[in-house]
N, C-alpha and C positions, 0 to 999 in steps of 0.2 A: 131772837137773838143777838147778844150785845156786840155790837160793833167793834172789836180792835184797833188799836191806834196800824198798826198792820194790814189788817182789813182792808181800814179805811183811805190807807194808803194808795195801795194797789187798787181799788176801786175810784177812785180820781186820776190816776196814770191809765186806766185804761177808758175811762169813760174821754180824758184827754185826747186818747189813741183814736176816737172815735168807737169804741168797742159797747154794742151794748153790753150794761153790769144787770145780770137779778141778782138780788138778795134774797136767798132765803131765810126765810122766816123759824120754821121748825124744822121740816126735812127737804134737805138736800137734793136727796135723790130721788124724790119726789119732782121738783121742783126741773131736775135737772134733765128727765125722764120727759115732762109733760113738755118744756120748750122743746126738746127734742125732737120727737114728736108733732108739733105744731110749726116748724119751722122746715120740715123736710120736702114739702114739696118745690123747693127752691135751694138746694142742693143734688146730686148727685148722690153721693153715699152722705151718714150721717152717721158719726164715731162717740157713742158715749163712755168715759174710759173713771173707773173706779177699782177699787178695792171690791168690795162688795157685791155678790152674786145676785142681790136683790135687784139692782138696777134692769139685771138681763129679764128678769121676770116682770118687773112692770114694764118694761119694754115689748114684751112678748106679749104678754095681756093688754095693752093699753093701743101697739100699732096695729093698724093692717098688717095681714098674715104677707104680701108680695112688696115690703118698701125694701128698701136697701139701707135698714137702721142695725145698726152694728152695738157690740158692747165690748170695749175690751180690758181686761181684767188683768189690771199691773200687779205685778204678784212681786214678793218679799227679797229679799236677800239675792243670790244668783240667778235666777232660772229664769226662763223668757216670759213675756205676756203672752195670753192667750187671746185668742179673738173669736166672737160669737158675733153669730145671727140670727136674727128676730128669725129669719127660714128655717133655723133648726129642727122645729119643732111641729110636727103633726097638727092638720089644723083644729082637730077636736081637743088634743092637750093644751096648744096656745088660748083658748076659749074656756078654763080650765085652771090654768095656773095662776090665778091670780086668788082666787076663791081656796085651790090647794095649798098655795104658801098662807095666807094669811092666817088658814085652820091651824096650819103646824105647826106656829108658834112663831113667824115674820114680824117684827114690830113694823116697820114699812108699808106692806099688803096688808098686817091687820089695823093701822088708821084708816085706810082706803074703807075697811067694812065696820068701823065703830067697835072689832073685836080685840079683846087683849091678848095677850100674850098664853098660851093655853097649850098643854098638851095633845096631840095630832092621835087618836085612833083608828086604825083601815080596819072596818069589818068587809 
């Protein structure tokens, strides 16, 4: 990813404030979720904020079931944001969610399985 002037300034500002900065080269959603999962033991609750539900799918598929990991989906316009928990799904579904999502055509999870975007048919 090409670093813009604004991104570079923000990165320097945050680093000066002693904030750890990670810049995604390709898929920021994967980096966000991997980072959240890796630091979960240091905090009571972890919130990943975004507009794309793929982050919830990744959190659910990659995080242990009983962790306090949440996805806050920011809504556009004047509707309120929605908070999802990785505990929302039953265990069996959470173990299959990445597979289902990848083969149903999601770019983010398709990358994990080295599988391109395609149509998905239930048999």
